[in-house]
N, CA, C and O atoms as a GROMACS GRO file, in nm:
protein
  376
    1MET      N    1  -2.512  -0.114  -0.243
    1MET     CA    2  -2.436  -0.141  -0.125
    1MET      C    3  -2.296  -0.083  -0.142
    1MET      O    4  -2.235  -0.100  -0.248
    2THR      N    5  -2.244  -0.017  -0.043
    2THR     CA    6  -2.111   0.037  -0.054
    2THR      C    7  -2.010  -0.066  -0.024
    2THR      O    8  -2.025  -0.142   0.071
    3LYS      N    9  -1.908  -0.072  -0.102
    3LYS     CA   10  -1.795  -0.165  -0.080
    3LYS      C   11  -1.688  -0.094  -0.004
    3LYS      O   12  -1.646   0.015  -0.043
    4SER      N   13  -1.642  -0.152   0.102
    4SER     CA   14  -1.534  -0.093   0.177
    4SER      C   15  -1.404  -0.168   0.159
    4SER      O   16  -1.402  -0.287   0.125
    5CYS      N   17  -1.294  -0.095   0.184
    5CYS     CA   18  -1.165  -0.157   0.173
    5CYS      C   19  -1.072  -0.074   0.262
    5CYS      O   20  -1.108   0.032   0.313
    6PHE      N   21  -0.952  -0.125   0.279
    6PHE     CA   22  -0.850  -0.047   0.348
    6PHE      C   23  -0.724  -0.045   0.266
    6PHE      O   24  -0.700  -0.136   0.187
    7PHE      N   25  -0.646   0.053   0.281
    7PHE     CA   26  -0.514   0.053   0.216
    7PHE      C   27  -0.408   0.116   0.312
    7PHE      O   28  -0.438   0.205   0.392
    8LEU      N   29  -0.291   0.070   0.301
    8LEU     CA   30  -0.176   0.120   0.369
    8LEU      C   31  -0.073   0.170   0.268
    8LEU      O   32  -0.055   0.110   0.162
    9ALA      N   33  -0.007   0.279   0.301
    9ALA     CA   34   0.102   0.335   0.209
    9ALA      C   35   0.230   0.327   0.289
    9ALA      O   36   0.234   0.364   0.406
   10THR      N   37   0.335   0.280   0.225
   10THR     CA   38   0.461   0.264   0.294
   10THR      C   39   0.578   0.281   0.198
   10THR      O   40   0.563   0.266   0.076
   11ASP      N   41   0.695   0.312   0.256
   11ASP     CA   42   0.818   0.306   0.179
   11ASP      C   43   0.894   0.183   0.223
   11ASP      O   44   0.845   0.108   0.308
   12ALA      N   45   1.012   0.158   0.169
   12ALA     CA   46   1.088   0.039   0.196
   12ALA      C   47   1.125   0.029   0.342
   12ALA      O   48   1.136  -0.083   0.392
   13ASP      N   49   1.144   0.137   0.415
   13ASP     CA   50   1.183   0.135   0.554
   13ASP      C   51   1.074   0.077   0.642
   13ASP      O   52   1.106   0.007   0.739
   14TYR      N   53   0.951   0.102   0.613
   14TYR     CA   54   0.841   0.061   0.694
   14TYR      C   55   0.757  -0.054   0.638
   14TYR      O   56   0.658  -0.099   0.695
   15PHE      N   57   0.807  -0.099   0.518
   15PHE     CA   58   0.734  -0.206   0.445
   15PHE      C   59   0.701  -0.335   0.534
   15PHE      O   60   0.588  -0.385   0.532
   16PRO      N   61   0.798  -0.384   0.606
   16PRO     CA   62   0.764  -0.501   0.692
   16PRO      C   63   0.658  -0.471   0.798
   16PRO      O   64   0.573  -0.555   0.827
   17TYR      N   65   0.662  -0.353   0.855
   17TYR     CA   66   0.564  -0.315   0.957
   17TYR      C   67   0.424  -0.300   0.897
   17TYR      O   68   0.324  -0.338   0.958
   18ALA      N   69   0.420  -0.244   0.776
   18ALA     CA   70   0.290  -0.233   0.706
   18ALA      C   71   0.231  -0.372   0.677
   18ALA      O   72   0.110  -0.393   0.685
   19CYS      N   73   0.318  -0.461   0.644
   19CYS     CA   74   0.271  -0.597   0.621
   19CYS      C   75   0.212  -0.660   0.754
   19CYS      O   76   0.109  -0.728   0.750
   20LEU      N   77   0.276  -0.635   0.865
   20LEU     CA   78   0.224  -0.682   0.991
   20LEU      C   79   0.092  -0.614   1.024
   20LEU      O   80   0.001  -0.679   1.075
   21ALA      N   81   0.079  -0.484   0.997
   21ALA     CA   82  -0.042  -0.411   1.020
   21ALA      C   83  -0.159  -0.470   0.935
   21ALA      O   84  -0.270  -0.493   0.981
   22ALA      N   85  -0.125  -0.489   0.814
   22ALA     CA   86  -0.233  -0.548   0.721
   22ALA      C   87  -0.271  -0.682   0.768
   22ALA      O   88  -0.390  -0.713   0.760
   23CYS      N   89  -0.183  -0.769   0.818
   23CYS     CA   90  -0.217  -0.896   0.868
   23CYS      C   91  -0.307  -0.884   0.988
   23CYS      O   92  -0.403  -0.960   1.002
   24ARG      N   93  -0.278  -0.788   1.076
   24ARG     CA   94  -0.356  -0.772   1.199
   24ARG      C   95  -0.498  -0.719   1.162
   24ARG      O   96  -0.597  -0.759   1.222
   25ILE      N   97  -0.506  -0.630   1.063
   25ILE     CA   98  -0.636  -0.579   1.022
   25ILE      C   99  -0.721  -0.701   0.969
   25ILE      O  100  -0.839  -0.713   1.002
   26LEU      N  101  -0.662  -0.784   0.891
   26LEU     CA  102  -0.734  -0.900   0.839
   26LEU      C  103  -0.777  -0.994   0.951
   26LEU      O  104  -0.884  -1.055   0.943
   27ASP      N  105  -0.693  -1.007   1.057
   27ASP     CA  106  -0.730  -1.094   1.166
   27ASP      C  107  -0.849  -1.048   1.249
   27ASP      O  108  -0.924  -1.129   1.303
   28VAL      N  109  -0.863  -0.921   1.259
   28VAL     CA  110  -0.963  -0.866   1.351
   28VAL      C  111  -1.082  -0.806   1.285
   28VAL      O  112  -1.172  -0.760   1.355
   29SER      N  113  -1.090  -0.802   1.153
   29SER     CA  114  -1.201  -0.740   1.086
   29SER      C  115  -1.281  -0.844   1.005
   29SER      O  116  -1.233  -0.954   0.977
   30ALA      N  117  -1.404  -0.806   0.968
   30ALA     CA  118  -1.483  -0.888   0.880
   30ALA      C  119  -1.409  -0.896   0.747
   30ALA      O  120  -1.320  -0.815   0.720
   31PRO      N  121  -1.444  -0.992   0.664
   31PRO     CA  122  -1.373  -0.996   0.530
   31PRO      C  123  -1.379  -0.862   0.463
   31PRO      O  124  -1.487  -0.805   0.445
   32VAL      N  125  -1.264  -0.811   0.428
   32VAL     CA  126  -1.255  -0.678   0.367
   32VAL      C  127  -1.137  -0.686   0.270
   32VAL      O  128  -1.037  -0.753   0.295
   33GLU      N  129  -1.154  -0.613   0.158
   33GLU     CA  130  -1.051  -0.607   0.062
   33GLU      C  131  -0.940  -0.504   0.111
   33GLU      O  132  -0.971  -0.394   0.158
   34GLY      N  133  -0.814  -0.545   0.096
   34GLY     CA  134  -0.705  -0.459   0.141
   34GLY      C  135  -0.601  -0.445   0.038
   34GLY      O  136  -0.584  -0.531  -0.048
   35PHE      N  137  -0.528  -0.332   0.047
   35PHE     CA  138  -0.420  -0.300  -0.047
   35PHE      C  139  -0.300  -0.249   0.027
   35PHE      O  140  -0.317  -0.176   0.126
   36LEU      N  141  -0.186  -0.281  -0.013
   36LEU     CA  142  -0.060  -0.235   0.041
   36LEU      C  143   0.012  -0.165  -0.078
   36LEU      O  144   0.061  -0.229  -0.172
   37LEU      N  145   0.014  -0.030  -0.068
   37LEU     CA  146   0.075   0.055  -0.168
   37LEU      C  147   0.212   0.092  -0.123
   37LEU      O  148   0.228   0.143  -0.012
   38TYR      N  149   0.313   0.069  -0.206
   38TYR     CA  150   0.451   0.089  -0.160
   38TYR      C  151   0.540   0.158  -0.262
   38TYR      O  152   0.511   0.163  -0.382
   39THR      N  153   0.648   0.211  -0.211
   39THR     CA  154   0.750   0.270  -0.291
   39THR      C  155   0.884   0.207  -0.245
   39THR      O  156   0.906   0.189  -0.125
   40GLY      N  157   0.969   0.176  -0.337
   40GLY     CA  158   1.108   0.137  -0.305
   40GLY      C  159   1.127  -0.002  -0.245
   40GLY      O  160   1.238  -0.035  -0.204
   41ALA      N  161   1.020  -0.086  -0.240
   41ALA     CA  162   1.039  -0.218  -0.184
   41ALA      C  163   1.112  -0.306  -0.286
   41ALA      O  164   1.084  -0.301  -0.406
   42SER      N  165   1.207  -0.384  -0.238
   42SER     CA  166   1.285  -0.471  -0.322
   42SER      C  167   1.211  -0.607  -0.345
   42SER      O  168   1.115  -0.641  -0.276
   43GLU      N  169   1.260  -0.678  -0.439
   43GLU     CA  170   1.202  -0.815  -0.459
   43GLU      C  171   1.205  -0.898  -0.329
   43GLU      O  172   1.111  -0.970  -0.296
   44ARG      N  173   1.320  -0.884  -0.256
   44ARG     CA  174   1.335  -0.958  -0.130
   44ARG      C  175   1.230  -0.909  -0.022
   44ARG      O  176   1.179  -0.987   0.058
   45ASP      N  177   1.204  -0.782  -0.025
   45ASP     CA  178   1.102  -0.722   0.065
   45ASP      C  179   0.964  -0.782   0.036
   45ASP      O  180   0.884  -0.807   0.126
   46LEU      N  181   0.938  -0.804  -0.094
   46LEU     CA  182   0.809  -0.855  -0.137
   46LEU      C  183   0.781  -0.999  -0.090
   46LEU      O  184   0.667  -1.044  -0.092
   47GLU      N  185   0.884  -1.067  -0.050
   47GLU     CA  186   0.864  -1.206   0.002
   47GLU      C  187   0.789  -1.203   0.130
   47GLU      O  188   0.721  -1.301   0.160
   48VAL      N  189   0.796  -1.100   0.210
   48VAL     CA  190   0.731  -1.083   0.342
   48VAL      C  191   0.578  -1.093   0.320
   48VAL      O  192   0.517  -1.183   0.378
   49PRO      N  193   0.514  -1.007   0.241
   49PRO     CA  194   0.373  -1.020   0.220
   49PRO      C  195   0.325  -1.144   0.149
   49PRO      O  196   0.214  -1.192   0.169
   50ARG      N  197   0.414  -1.192   0.065
   50ARG     CA  198   0.375  -1.319  -0.007
   50ARG      C  199   0.364  -1.433   0.096
   50ARG      O  200   0.273  -1.515   0.089
   51HIS      N  201   0.458  -1.436   0.191
   51HIS     CA  202   0.453  -1.535   0.290
   51HIS      C  203   0.341  -1.512   0.400
   51HIS      O  204   0.263  -1.600   0.436
   52LEU      N  205   0.344  -1.388   0.447
   52LEU     CA  206   0.257  -1.352   0.563
   52LEU      C  207   0.115  -1.326   0.518
   52LEU      O  208   0.025  -1.364   0.593
   53LEU      N  209   0.087  -1.268   0.410
   53LEU     CA  210  -0.050  -1.233   0.372
   53LEU      C  211  -0.108  -1.322   0.270
   53LEU      O  212  -0.229  -1.315   0.247
   54LYS      N  213  -0.030  -1.410   0.204
   54LYS     CA  214  -0.075  -1.513   0.113
   54LYS      C  215  -0.183  -1.471   0.018
   54LYS      O  216  -0.281  -1.543  -0.001
   55GLY      N  217  -0.166  -1.350  -0.044
   55GLY     CA  218  -0.255  -1.302  -0.153
   55GLY      C  219  -0.386  -1.239  -0.102
   55GLY      O  220  -0.473  -1.206  -0.183
   56ARG      N  221  -0.403  -1.222   0.033
   56ARG     CA  222  -0.519  -1.169   0.088
   56ARG      C  223  -0.524  -1.017   0.072
   56ARG      O  224  -0.629  -0.955   0.090
   57VAL      N  225  -0.409  -0.956   0.039
   57VAL     CA  226  -0.399  -0.805   0.024
   57VAL      C  227  -0.333  -0.785  -0.112
   57VAL      O  228  -0.238  -0.853  -0.149
   58GLY      N  229  -0.389  -0.689  -0.185
   58GLY     CA  230  -0.331  -0.653  -0.316
   58GLY      C  231  -0.210  -0.570  -0.288
   58GLY      O  232  -0.212  -0.487  -0.198
   59LEU      N  233  -0.098  -0.592  -0.366
   59LEU     CA  234   0.021  -0.514  -0.356
   59LEU      C  235   0.029  -0.426  -0.483
   59LEU      O  236   0.005  -0.467  -0.596
   60GLY      N  237   0.067  -0.299  -0.448
   60GLY     CA  238   0.071  -0.201  -0.564
   60GLY      C  239   0.192  -0.114  -0.543
   60GLY      O  240   0.206  -0.041  -0.445
   61ASP      N  241   0.286  -0.126  -0.647
   61ASP     CA  242   0.408  -0.041  -0.648
   61ASP      C  243   0.362   0.096  -0.715
   61ASP      O  244   0.334   0.102  -0.835
   62VAL      N  245   0.356   0.200  -0.635
   62VAL     CA  246   0.316   0.330  -0.677
   62VAL      C  247   0.433   0.429  -0.699
   62VAL      O  248   0.412   0.550  -0.710
   63THR      N  249   0.551   0.376  -0.704
   63THR     CA  250   0.673   0.456  -0.724
   63THR      C  251   0.661   0.544  -0.848
   63THR      O  252   0.669   0.667  -0.841
   64ASP      N  253   0.640   0.475  -0.962
   64ASP     CA  254   0.634   0.546  -1.093
   64ASP      C  255   0.523   0.646  -1.100
   64ASP      O  256   0.540   0.758  -1.148
   65PHE      N  257   0.402   0.602  -1.048
   65PHE     CA  258   0.290   0.695  -1.048
   65PHE      C  259   0.326   0.823  -0.972
   65PHE      O  260   0.313   0.935  -1.023
   66MET      N  261   0.369   0.803  -0.855
   66MET     CA  262   0.394   0.923  -0.775
   66MET      C  263   0.516   1.010  -0.829
   66MET      O  264   0.515   1.133  -0.819
   67THR      N  265   0.614   0.946  -0.883
   67THR     CA  266   0.727   1.015  -0.943
   67THR      C  267   0.682   1.099  -1.066
   67THR      O  268   0.722   1.214  -1.086
   68ASN      N  269   0.596   1.036  -1.145
   68ASN     CA  270   0.546   1.103  -1.269
   68ASN      C  271   0.446   1.219  -1.230
   68ASN      O  272   0.411   1.299  -1.317
   69PHE      N  273   0.404   1.227  -1.110
   69PHE     CA  274   0.311   1.330  -1.072
   69PHE      C  275   0.377   1.463  -1.068
   69PHE      O  276   0.308   1.565  -1.061
   70CYS      N  277   0.513   1.469  -1.070
   70CYS     CA  278   0.593   1.590  -1.074
   70CYS      C  279   0.558   1.682  -0.956
   70CYS      O  280   0.549   1.804  -0.970
   71PHE      N  281   0.539   1.619  -0.841
   71PHE     CA  282   0.511   1.692  -0.714
   71PHE      C  283   0.639   1.686  -0.630
   71PHE      O  284   0.706   1.583  -0.626
   72ARG      N  285   0.670   1.798  -0.564
   72ARG     CA  286   0.791   1.802  -0.482
   72ARG      C  287   0.751   1.749  -0.342
   72ARG      O  288   0.665   1.806  -0.275
   73PHE      N  289   0.817   1.637  -0.300
   73PHE     CA  290   0.792   1.576  -0.169
   73PHE      C  291   0.893   1.628  -0.079
   73PHE      O  292   0.997   1.565  -0.060
   74VAL      N  293   0.866   1.741  -0.020
   74VAL     CA  294   0.966   1.808   0.061
   74VAL      C  295   0.948   1.782   0.209
   74VAL      O  296   1.043   1.737   0.274
   75THR      N  297   0.835   1.807   0.264
   75THR     CA  298   0.815   1.796   0.402
   75THR      C  299   0.801   1.656   0.459
   75THR      O  300   0.854   1.622   0.565
   76TYR      N  301   0.728   1.578   0.383
   76TYR     CA  302   0.703   1.444   0.426
   76TYR      C  303   0.756   1.342   0.330
   76TYR      O  304   0.801   1.379   0.221
   77SER      N  305   0.753   1.210   0.366
   77SER     CA  306   0.788   1.106   0.278
   77SER      C  307   0.686   1.096   0.161
   77SER      O  308   0.570   1.134   0.177
   78ILE      N  309   0.729   1.047   0.050
   78ILE     CA  310   0.639   1.027  -0.065
   78ILE      C  311   0.519   0.947  -0.023
   78ILE      O  312   0.411   0.973  -0.076
   79THR      N  313   0.529   0.852   0.066
   79THR     CA  314   0.415   0.773   0.103
   79THR      C  315   0.306   0.850   0.176
   79THR      O  316   0.190   0.809   0.171
   80ALA      N  317   0.339   0.959   0.242
   80ALA     CA  318   0.241   1.041   0.307
   80ALA      C  319   0.149   1.102   0.196
   80ALA      O  320   0.030   1.123   0.218
   81TYR      N  321   0.207   1.130   0.081
   81TYR     CA  322   0.127   1.191  -0.027
   81TYR      C  323   0.048   1.087  -0.106
   81TYR      O  324  -0.046   1.121  -0.177
   82VAL      N  325   0.088   0.957  -0.094
   82VAL     CA  326   0.008   0.853  -0.162
   82VAL      C  327  -0.134   0.860  -0.115
   82VAL      O  328  -0.227   0.844  -0.194
   83ARG      N  329  -0.152   0.884   0.015
   83ARG     CA  330  -0.290   0.893   0.063
   83ARG      C  331  -0.368   1.003   0.001
   83ARG      O  332  -0.487   0.986  -0.023
   84LEU      N  333  -0.306   1.115  -0.025
   84LEU     CA  334  -0.374   1.230  -0.090
   84LEU      C  335  -0.414   1.207  -0.230
   84LEU      O  336  -0.514   1.261  -0.276
   85PHE      N  337  -0.337   1.126  -0.300
   85PHE     CA  338  -0.360   1.097  -0.440
   85PHE      C  339  -0.420   0.959  -0.467
   85PHE      O  340  -0.423   0.911  -0.581
   86SER      N  341  -0.468   0.896  -0.358
   86SER     CA  342  -0.511   0.756  -0.374
   86SER      C  343  -0.635   0.746  -0.474
   86SER      O  344  -0.652   0.643  -0.540
   87ASP      N  345  -0.712   0.843  -0.483
   87ASP     CA  346  -0.826   0.835  -0.574
   87ASP      C  347  -0.789   0.841  -0.715
   87ASP      O  348  -0.873   0.815  -0.801
   88ARG      N  349  -0.666   0.873  -0.746
   88ARG     CA  350  -0.616   0.874  -0.883
   88ARG      C  351  -0.532   0.752  -0.920
   88ARG      O  352  -0.488   0.739  -1.034
   89LEU      N  353  -0.510   0.659  -0.821
   89LEU     CA  354  -0.429   0.544  -0.852
   89LEU      C  355  -0.500   0.443  -0.932
   89LEU      O  356  -0.617   0.418  -0.905
   90PRO      N  357  -0.439   0.381  -1.028
   90PRO     CA  358  -0.503   0.284  -1.114
   90PRO      C  359  -0.574   0.174  -1.038
   90PRO      O  360  -0.682   0.132  -1.078
   91VAL      N  361  -0.515   0.128  -0.929
   91VAL     CA  362  -0.565   0.018  -0.856
   91VAL      C  363  -0.712   0.047  -0.798
   91VAL      O  364  -0.788  -0.044  -0.767
   92PHE      N  365  -0.741   0.172  -0.788
   92PHE     CA  366  -0.876   0.210  -0.736
   92PHE      C  367  -0.970   0.264  -0.840
   92PHE      O  368  -1.074   0.321  -0.806
   93GLU      N  369  -0.936   0.248  -0.969
   93GLU     CA  370  -1.018   0.304  -1.075
   93GLU      C  371  -1.159   0.239  -1.075
   93GLU      O  372  -1.258   0.303  -1.109
   94HIS      N  373  -1.164   0.109  -1.036
   94HIS     CA  374  -1.293   0.047  -1.038
   94HIS      C  375  -1.376   0.088  -0.917
   94HIS      O  376  -1.490   0.043  -0.903
   0.00000   0.00000   0.00000
């Protein structure tokens, strides 16, 4: 059986909106595993998903992983590229 999940990638500017989107996905879908991959979110920012999502979505700081990739993020935000490299993220190794 195939296991499905969803993930959202965001930077600090859109972090609260990604939390709201994740909450809505959980509200309207069958039970599904979700992940919120972020860059640049502060400890204060992280209070939003802790309160709103209550552990129903995994949080993953991908800043170091993406920075260590030595890729030049010129045209788009680094989070646009997170989607391209998601299969290499430690959170999805299993």
